[in-house]
One Martini backbone bead per residue (centre of mass of N, CA, C, O) as a GRO file, in nm:
protein
  299
    1MET     BB    1  -2.775   7.550 -10.155
    2VAL     BB    2  -2.994   7.260 -10.162
    3ASN     BB    3  -3.014   6.942 -10.307
    4MET     BB    4  -3.324   6.780 -10.329
    5ALA     BB    5  -3.421   6.487 -10.396
    6GLY     BB    6  -3.740   6.533 -10.521
    7GLY     BB    7  -3.735   6.837 -10.447
    8TRP     BB    8  -3.640   7.132 -10.319
    9GLN     BB    9  -3.471   7.435 -10.342
   10GLY     BB   10  -3.397   7.552 -10.061
   11PHE     BB   11  -3.441   7.734  -9.712
   12SER     BB   12  -3.590   7.977  -9.737
   13MET     BB   13  -3.861   8.166  -9.651
   14GLU     BB   14  -3.934   8.242  -9.939
   15ASP     BB   15  -3.951   7.958 -10.047
   16SER     BB   16  -4.165   7.862  -9.848
   17ARG     BB   17  -4.387   8.058  -9.934
   18LYS     BB   18  -4.405   7.968 -10.228
   19ARG     BB   19  -4.479   7.675 -10.167
   20ASN     BB   20  -4.737   7.737 -10.004
   21MET     BB   21  -4.884   7.883 -10.236
   22GLN     BB   22  -4.887   7.638 -10.423
   23MET     BB   23  -5.051   7.455 -10.238
   24GLN     BB   24  -5.300   7.639 -10.238
   25GLU     BB   25  -5.358   7.629 -10.543
   26ASN     BB   26  -5.386   7.323 -10.566
   27PHE     BB   27  -5.627   7.305 -10.371
   28LYS     BB   28  -5.832   7.494 -10.524
   29GLU     BB   29  -5.846   7.309 -10.792
   30LEU     BB   30  -5.994   7.109 -10.634
   31SER     BB   31  -6.245   6.886 -10.627
   32PRO     BB   32  -6.438   6.678 -10.453
   33ALA     BB   33  -6.433   6.449 -10.663
   34GLU     BB   34  -6.120   6.439 -10.688
   35VAL     BB   35  -6.065   6.367 -10.394
   36LEU     BB   36  -6.216   6.100 -10.389
   37VAL     BB   37  -6.049   5.965 -10.609
   38LYS     BB   38  -5.781   5.986 -10.458
   39LEU     BB   39  -5.865   5.794 -10.230
   40GLN     BB   40  -5.937   5.546 -10.404
   41ARG     BB   41  -5.657   5.519 -10.536
   42GLY     BB   42  -5.494   5.491 -10.278
   43ASN     BB   43  -5.632   5.228 -10.187
   44ALA     BB   44  -5.560   5.063 -10.436
   45ARG     BB   45  -5.258   5.074 -10.389
   46PHE     BB   46  -5.260   4.935 -10.116
   47TRP     BB   47  -5.417   4.653 -10.182
   48THR     BB   48  -5.207   4.595 -10.438
   49GLY     BB   49  -4.903   4.677 -10.345
   50CYS     BB   50  -4.859   5.009 -10.467
   51ALA     BB   51  -4.754   5.194 -10.262
   52SER     BB   52  -4.591   5.513 -10.224
   53ARG     BB   53  -4.540   5.647  -9.960
   54PRO     BB   54  -4.543   5.950  -9.902
   55GLU     BB   55  -4.281   6.192  -9.884
   56ALA     BB   56  -4.135   6.466  -9.728
   57SER     BB   57  -3.934   6.701  -9.745
   58ALA     BB   58  -3.775   6.926  -9.556
   59PHE     BB   59  -3.889   7.166  -9.715
   60GLU     BB   60  -4.190   7.085  -9.719
   61ARG     BB   61  -4.220   7.086  -9.414
   62ARG     BB   62  -4.153   7.385  -9.380
   63ALA     BB   63  -4.395   7.491  -9.554
   64MET     BB   64  -4.617   7.371  -9.346
   65ILE     BB   65  -4.598   7.570  -9.107
   66MET     BB   66  -4.787   7.802  -9.210
   67GLN     BB   67  -4.991   7.589  -9.363
   68GLN     BB   68  -5.281   7.395  -9.416
   69PHE     BB   69  -5.413   7.150  -9.696
   70PRO     BB   70  -5.646   6.956  -9.649
   71SER     BB   71  -5.879   6.768  -9.852
   72SER     BB   72  -5.945   6.581  -9.599
   73ALA     BB   73  -6.176   6.426  -9.365
   74ILE     BB   74  -6.161   6.187  -9.083
   75LEU     BB   75  -6.369   5.943  -8.920
   76GLY     BB   76  -6.216   5.716  -8.713
   77CYS     BB   77  -6.059   5.451  -8.572
   78SER     BB   78  -5.828   5.355  -8.314
   79ASP     BB   79  -5.741   5.117  -8.445
   80SER     BB   80  -5.430   4.979  -8.522
   81ARG     BB   81  -5.540   4.858  -8.816
   82VAL     BB   82  -5.642   5.183  -8.895
   83PRO     BB   83  -5.439   5.368  -9.074
   84VAL     BB   84  -5.542   5.604  -9.287
   85GLU     BB   85  -5.293   5.699  -9.446
   86VAL     BB   86  -5.220   5.413  -9.535
   87VAL     BB   87  -5.489   5.317  -9.666
   88PHE     BB   88  -5.471   5.594  -9.869
   89ASP     BB   89  -5.187   5.684  -9.949
   90GLN     BB   90  -5.089   5.927  -9.761
   91GLY     BB   91  -4.956   6.233  -9.654
   92LEU     BB   92  -4.842   6.506  -9.549
   93GLY     BB   93  -5.128   6.721  -9.534
   94ASP     BB   94  -5.383   6.551  -9.661
   95MET     BB   95  -5.511   6.480  -9.366
   96PHE     BB   96  -5.783   6.508  -9.139
   97VAL     BB   97  -5.764   6.338  -8.826
   98VAL     BB   98  -6.022   6.142  -8.654
   99ARG     BB   99  -5.979   5.929  -8.363
  100VAL     BB  100  -6.218   5.685  -8.239
  101ALA     BB  101  -6.390   5.471  -8.079
  102GLY     BB  102  -6.629   5.396  -8.322
  103ASN     BB  103  -6.652   5.646  -8.497
  104SER     BB  104  -6.776   5.892  -8.312
  105LEU     BB  105  -6.996   6.135  -8.211
  106ASP     BB  106  -6.900   6.425  -8.034
  107THR     BB  107  -6.790   6.708  -7.921
  108THR     BB  108  -6.495   6.674  -8.022
  109THR     BB  109  -6.534   6.546  -8.305
  110THR     BB  110  -6.726   6.756  -8.418
  111ALA     BB  111  -6.543   7.002  -8.382
  112SER     BB  112  -6.312   6.899  -8.560
  113LEU     BB  113  -6.479   6.880  -8.823
  114GLN     BB  114  -6.570   7.175  -8.827
  115TYR     BB  115  -6.288   7.288  -8.858
  116ALA     BB  116  -6.221   7.148  -9.127
  117VAL     BB  117  -6.457   7.277  -9.289
  118HIS     BB  118  -6.441   7.600  -9.201
  119HIS     BB  119  -6.104   7.644  -9.183
  120LEU     BB  120  -5.988   7.425  -9.415
  121SER     BB  121  -6.178   7.335  -9.652
  122VAL     BB  122  -6.265   7.066  -9.696
  123LYS     BB  123  -6.402   6.831  -9.957
  124VAL     BB  124  -6.393   6.568  -9.772
  125LEU     BB  125  -6.615   6.368  -9.564
  126VAL     BB  126  -6.529   6.097  -9.347
  127VAL     BB  127  -6.678   5.782  -9.253
  128MET     BB  128  -6.499   5.503  -9.087
  129GLY     BB  129  -6.534   5.179  -9.075
  130HIS     BB  130  -6.470   4.831  -8.950
  131GLU     BB  131  -6.365   4.536  -8.933
  132GLY     BB  132  -6.388   4.412  -8.622
  133CYS     BB  133  -6.514   4.610  -8.415
  134GLY     BB  134  -6.488   4.634  -8.076
  135ALA     BB  135  -6.692   4.861  -8.007
  136ILE     BB  136  -6.937   4.734  -8.152
  137LYS     BB  137  -6.940   4.469  -8.006
  138ALA     BB  138  -6.968   4.588  -7.720
  139ALA     BB  139  -7.239   4.744  -7.782
  140GLY     BB  140  -7.392   4.450  -7.826
  141LEU     BB  141  -7.407   4.413  -7.542
  142PRO     BB  142  -7.530   4.399  -7.253
  143ILE     BB  143  -7.587   4.637  -7.025
  144ALA     BB  144  -7.481   4.488  -6.772
  145GLN     BB  145  -7.195   4.450  -6.898
  146ILE     BB  146  -7.125   4.743  -6.966
  147GLU     BB  147  -7.155   4.852  -6.659
  148GLN     BB  148  -6.869   4.717  -6.570
  149GLU     BB  149  -6.741   4.945  -6.676
  150PRO     BB  150  -6.615   5.221  -6.694
  151GLN     BB  151  -6.798   5.500  -6.717
  152GLU     BB  152  -6.689   5.621  -6.982
  153LEU     BB  153  -6.705   5.360  -7.148
  154ALA     BB  154  -7.003   5.295  -7.101
  155ASN     BB  155  -7.114   5.554  -7.227
  156ALA     BB  156  -6.997   5.509  -7.511
  157LEU     BB  157  -7.139   5.235  -7.565
  158LYS     BB  158  -7.432   5.334  -7.527
  159MET     BB  159  -7.425   5.536  -7.758
  160LEU     BB  160  -7.380   5.324  -7.977
  161LYS     BB  161  -7.621   5.138  -7.914
  162ARG     BB  162  -7.856   5.339  -7.992
  163GLY     BB  163  -7.767   5.310  -8.320
  164LEU     BB  164  -7.794   4.982  -8.401
  165ASP     BB  165  -8.060   4.835  -8.437
  166GLU     BB  166  -8.102   4.542  -8.290
  167GLN     BB  167  -8.367   4.430  -8.397
  168ARG     BB  168  -8.263   4.404  -8.690
  169LEU     BB  169  -7.994   4.240  -8.631
  170LYS     BB  170  -8.139   3.969  -8.540
  171ASN     BB  171  -8.180   3.884  -8.858
  172VAL     BB  172  -7.868   3.834  -8.847
  173HIS     BB  173  -7.677   3.518  -8.867
  174ASP     BB  174  -7.426   3.594  -8.998
  175ALA     BB  175  -7.129   3.691  -8.876
  176ARG     BB  176  -7.018   3.874  -9.103
  177ALA     BB  177  -7.280   4.024  -9.166
  178TYR     BB  178  -7.321   4.138  -8.883
  179ASP     BB  179  -7.066   4.303  -8.863
  180ARG     BB  180  -7.113   4.484  -9.108
  181GLU     BB  181  -7.397   4.593  -9.035
  182ALA     BB  182  -7.318   4.726  -8.767
  183VAL     BB  183  -7.104   4.919  -8.878
  184ILE     BB  184  -7.282   5.057  -9.094
  185THR     BB  185  -7.494   5.164  -8.900
  186ASN     BB  186  -7.298   5.350  -8.750
  187VAL     BB  187  -7.208   5.520  -8.987
  188ARG     BB  188  -7.489   5.625  -9.062
  189ARG     BB  189  -7.537   5.777  -8.796
  190GLN     BB  190  -7.300   5.977  -8.831
  191VAL     BB  191  -7.392   6.098  -9.099
  192GLU     BB  192  -7.661   6.199  -8.994
  193GLY     BB  193  -7.538   6.395  -8.793
  194LEU     BB  194  -7.394   6.572  -9.008
  195CYS     BB  195  -7.670   6.632  -9.169
  196ARG     BB  196  -7.771   6.822  -8.915
  197ASP     BB  197  -7.564   7.028  -9.014
  198ALA     BB  198  -7.623   7.320  -9.161
  199ALA     BB  199  -7.332   7.411  -9.246
  200ILE     BB  200  -7.252   7.154  -9.391
  201MET     BB  201  -7.496   7.148  -9.589
  202LYS     BB  202  -7.421   7.410  -9.731
  203LYS     BB  203  -7.165   7.298  -9.860
  204VAL     BB  204  -7.309   7.081 -10.021
  205GLN     BB  205  -7.503   7.269 -10.178
  206ASN     BB  206  -7.236   7.431 -10.299
  207GLU     BB  207  -7.022   7.209 -10.386
  208GLU     BB  208  -6.777   7.195 -10.145
  209LEU     BB  209  -6.898   6.908 -10.043
  210ILE     BB  210  -6.840   6.568  -9.937
  211VAL     BB  211  -7.019   6.295  -9.792
  212VAL     BB  212  -6.889   5.987  -9.649
  213GLY     BB  213  -6.933   5.631  -9.632
  214CYS     BB  214  -6.729   5.359  -9.488
  215PHE     BB  215  -6.562   5.029  -9.535
  216TYR     BB  216  -6.308   4.849  -9.372
  217GLU     BB  217  -6.118   4.572  -9.486
  218ILE     BB  218  -5.871   4.412  -9.334
  219SER     BB  219  -5.827   4.142  -9.506
  220SER     BB  220  -5.787   4.327  -9.791
  221GLY     BB  221  -5.785   4.670  -9.777
  222ILE     BB  222  -6.069   4.759  -9.848
  223VAL     BB  223  -6.265   5.041  -9.944
  224ASP     BB  224  -6.615   5.088  -9.896
  225PHE     BB  225  -6.817   5.315 -10.071
  226PHE     BB  226  -7.164   5.330  -9.966
  227MET     BB  227  -7.176   5.654  -9.907
  228GLU     BB  228  -7.309   5.961 -10.077
  229VAL     BB  229  -7.309   6.308 -10.018
  230THR     BB  230  -7.411   6.560 -10.274
  231GLU     BB  231  -7.692   6.658 -10.156
  232ALA     BB  232  -7.921   6.924 -10.051
  233PRO     BB  233  -8.154   7.081  -9.898
  234THR     BB  234  -8.296   7.406  -9.877
  235ALA     BB  235  -8.529   7.281  -9.687
  236ALA     BB  236  -8.428   7.157  -9.379
  237ALA     BB  237  -8.265   7.120  -9.093
  238GLU     BB  238  -8.394   6.807  -9.037
  239PRO     BB  239  -8.359   6.561  -9.221
  240HIS     BB  240  -8.479   6.273  -9.345
  241LEU     BB  241  -8.309   5.961  -9.355
  242VAL     BB  242  -8.269   5.730  -9.633
  243MET     BB  243  -8.196   5.394  -9.701
  244ARG     BB  244  -8.094   5.240 -10.010
  245GLY     BB  245  -8.023   4.931 -10.079
  246VAL     BB  246  -7.719   4.792 -10.087
  247HIS     BB  247  -7.410   4.689  -9.898
  248SER     BB  248  -7.241   4.695 -10.198
  249GLY     BB  249  -7.083   4.918 -10.262
  250VAL     BB  250  -7.182   5.213 -10.439
  251GLN     BB  251  -7.539   5.153 -10.403
  252SER     BB  252  -7.648   5.332 -10.215
  253ARG     BB  253  -7.942   5.518 -10.086
  254MET     BB  254  -8.008   5.861  -9.992
  255GLU     BB  255  -8.270   6.062  -9.849
  256TYR     BB  256  -8.432   6.369  -9.820
  257HIS     BB  257  -8.688   6.445  -9.578
  258VAL     BB  258  -8.915   6.655  -9.447
  259ASP     BB  259  -9.061   6.404  -9.398
  260GLN     BB  260  -9.171   6.055  -9.333
  261THR     BB  261  -9.225   6.011  -9.634
  262PRO     BB  262  -9.184   5.804  -9.866
  263LYS     BB  263  -8.980   5.796 -10.164
  264ALA     BB  264  -8.918   5.751 -10.473
  265ASP     BB  265  -8.703   5.671 -10.688
  266CYS     BB  266  -8.521   5.946 -10.871
  267GLU     BB  267  -8.361   6.009 -11.134
  268GLY     BB  268  -8.273   6.352 -11.139
  269SER     BB  269  -8.366   6.473 -10.900
  270GLU     BB  270  -8.383   6.739 -10.649
  271GLN     BB  271  -8.348   6.559 -10.442
  272GLY     BB  272  -8.167   6.440 -10.210
  273VAL     BB  273  -7.870   6.250 -10.313
  274ILE     BB  274  -7.711   5.944 -10.354
  275LYS     BB  275  -7.472   5.864 -10.545
  276ARG     BB  276  -7.374   5.634 -10.784
  277SER     BB  277  -7.123   5.378 -10.766
  278LYS     BB  278  -6.840   5.183 -10.807
  279SER     BB  279  -6.711   4.899 -10.606
  280SER     BB  280  -6.487   4.699 -10.493
  281PHE     BB  281  -6.558   4.369 -10.336
  282MET     BB  282  -6.389   4.154 -10.117
  283PRO     BB  283  -6.397   3.874  -9.963
  284PRO     BB  284  -6.317   3.731  -9.694
  285SER     BB  285  -6.172   3.508  -9.525
  286PRO     BB  286  -6.295   3.256  -9.333
  287ASP     BB  287  -6.084   3.302  -9.088
  288SER     BB  288  -6.194   3.625  -9.044
  289ALA     BB  289  -6.445   3.584  -8.893
  290PRO     BB  290  -6.644   3.728  -8.693
  291VAL     BB  291  -6.794   3.753  -8.375
  292ARG     BB  292  -7.084   3.730  -8.236
  293PRO     BB  293  -7.226   3.861  -7.980
  294SER     BB  294  -7.261   3.760  -7.640
  295GLU     BB  295  -7.328   3.725  -7.308
  296GLY     BB  296  -7.029   3.576  -7.266
  297ASP     BB  297  -6.872   3.804  -7.357
  298GLU     BB  298  -6.592   3.995  -7.376
  299ILE     BB  299  -6.462   4.326  -7.401
   0.00000   0.00000   0.00000
């Protein structure tokens, strides 16, 4: 027997199996809402400088060999400034992470998230964009400039560009607001894509899964959870999604519509609703304002 300070005693396979079974039971007891709170509290520890930086003992790592029980899956950006486990103060085995430039859905990223939902039974599915995202800035450049990039990169940027609603973004003149709105628009498009997955929506309908969209502010360290999908329609394979409200804190509202007809906000209705909650959001320092892309910018 070896006494691991703060860990478990013993390194036998039987001990490992028992530890793995306990991890499984702990996982089963968590509700999606509790997992989301866990992520929010972890981020609060991070940006207030109180991160616990959880580490697993050698024995706990051995127990993880048998099976993993991540409680959340996240589609994040490859940006080196956005390491999601650090941002949410999570440890080994806590999160199933998919990172790609521009946190966008394609065949591989969608398949990875489907695996996390259907085979690992994660309880929260997160799409997280971030302040100053280079991929989103590049996607906002003219097509002629994008097409000068290697073919694969150009194709990825054009895919992002199609979802940016640039006509609407032209009305945003403040550089910081433009950056945030462009990133949030992209996050919303990816969440909409996930909401068109009937199997994922069935999990939401059964209250086994919450899908959220969030914005990570590099300058403060705060993750703003601005979109939360907690209900789904029972009929409508491809619901029309509408965003309502402001994009500050978790105050936005999105509804599923079988048709394209707008419906009034109705608290407590049975229609699919994004529930509201509050989230602190601190403005970045003036020196950190991102630059709105222009025709002369380099990717």
